[in-house]
N, C-alpha and C positions, 0 to 999 in steps of 0.2 A: 463470340462466334455464333451463339444461338440467335442473337438479334439479326445478324447478317443472313442466316439461313431462313429465318422467318420473313425478313424483308424480301428475300429472293423468291420465296414461295408465294407471297402476296403479290409481288410484281408479275410473276408468271400467271397467276390467277387473273389479274387485271388484263394482261395482254390476251389471255385466252378468251375472256369475256368480250374484249374489243374485237377480236377476230370473229367471234360468234355474231356480234352485231353486224359486222361487214358481210358475213355470209348470208344472214337473213334479210338485211335491209340495204345492202350495197347497191342494188338496182335502183334505189331511189335517187342516187347521186351520180348523174352521168359523168361528171368530171373525174370520178374515181373508178370508172369502168375497167380500165386495164388492171388496176390493183385488185378489184373485186373478182374478176375472172381468174387472175393469177392465184389468188387465195383459194378459189373454188377448185382449181386444178391441183394445186399442191395438197390440199386437204383430201381430195378424192384419191389421188395416188397414194398418199400416206395411209389412208384407210384401206385401200385395196392391197397394197404391198405389205405394210407392216401389221395392219389390223388394229392399230391403236394410234393415239395422238402423241407425238413426241413431247409436246408441252405438258400433257397430263403426266407422263412418266417422270419428267423432270421435276414438276411441281411436287409430286408425291414422294419422290426420292428425297427431296429436301424436307418435306413434312415428316417422313419417317425418321430422319436424323433428329428431329425435335421430339417425336413421340414414337419410339420403336414398336409400340403396341398397335399403332394405326393399321387397320385392315383396309387395304386398297386392292381389291381384286375386281373392280368394275372399270368403268371409264368415267371421265369427267362428268358427263351428263347424269349417269346413273348415281354416282356418288353424291353430287350436290342435290339431285332430286330427292334422294333419300334423306339427306340432312335437312331439307326444307319441309318435306311432306311425310316422312317416315313410310313411304311407299317405294317399293323397288321397281325399277324398270330393268328388264333383262338387258344384259350387254348385247346379246344377239339382236334384240329388237332395236336398240339404239343404233347399232352398226348397220343393220339393213335399212332402217328408215333414213338414216343419215346419208347412206350411199344413194338411195333413191332420190332424195332431195337434191343432192349435189349433181347427179346425172341429169335430172330434169331441169335444174337451174342452168346447167351448161348447155342443154339442148334448146331451151326457150330463149335465153338471153341474146344469142346472135340474131335470132329472128327479129326481136324488138329493136336491136341496135342497128341492124343493116337493112331490114326489109319493111318494117312497119313505118308507115308515114304518118 
């Protein structure tokens, strides 16, 4: 059972990273523009309404089953930034900067898609 929980947590982590790549670089591939904009909208509403990412909660609930001592009181970005650099990004900073990025991406993309020649 532990192997299944670990595989699920790793799978969610990989999916989360793939979604992050689409969020940051999706504008580079015009053929995925509808998917790109859909992901931007979903993540923005999730951020504004819930205040957290569903994938993060799901991943860390699986990880807590494996290690009950795991402290997860941040978000995906804060947690993995700390694991990589041992420097903390505040959850508020990540949430505000992420919301600003999503809103500006959603504002800029239609211009380049429909009006820029």
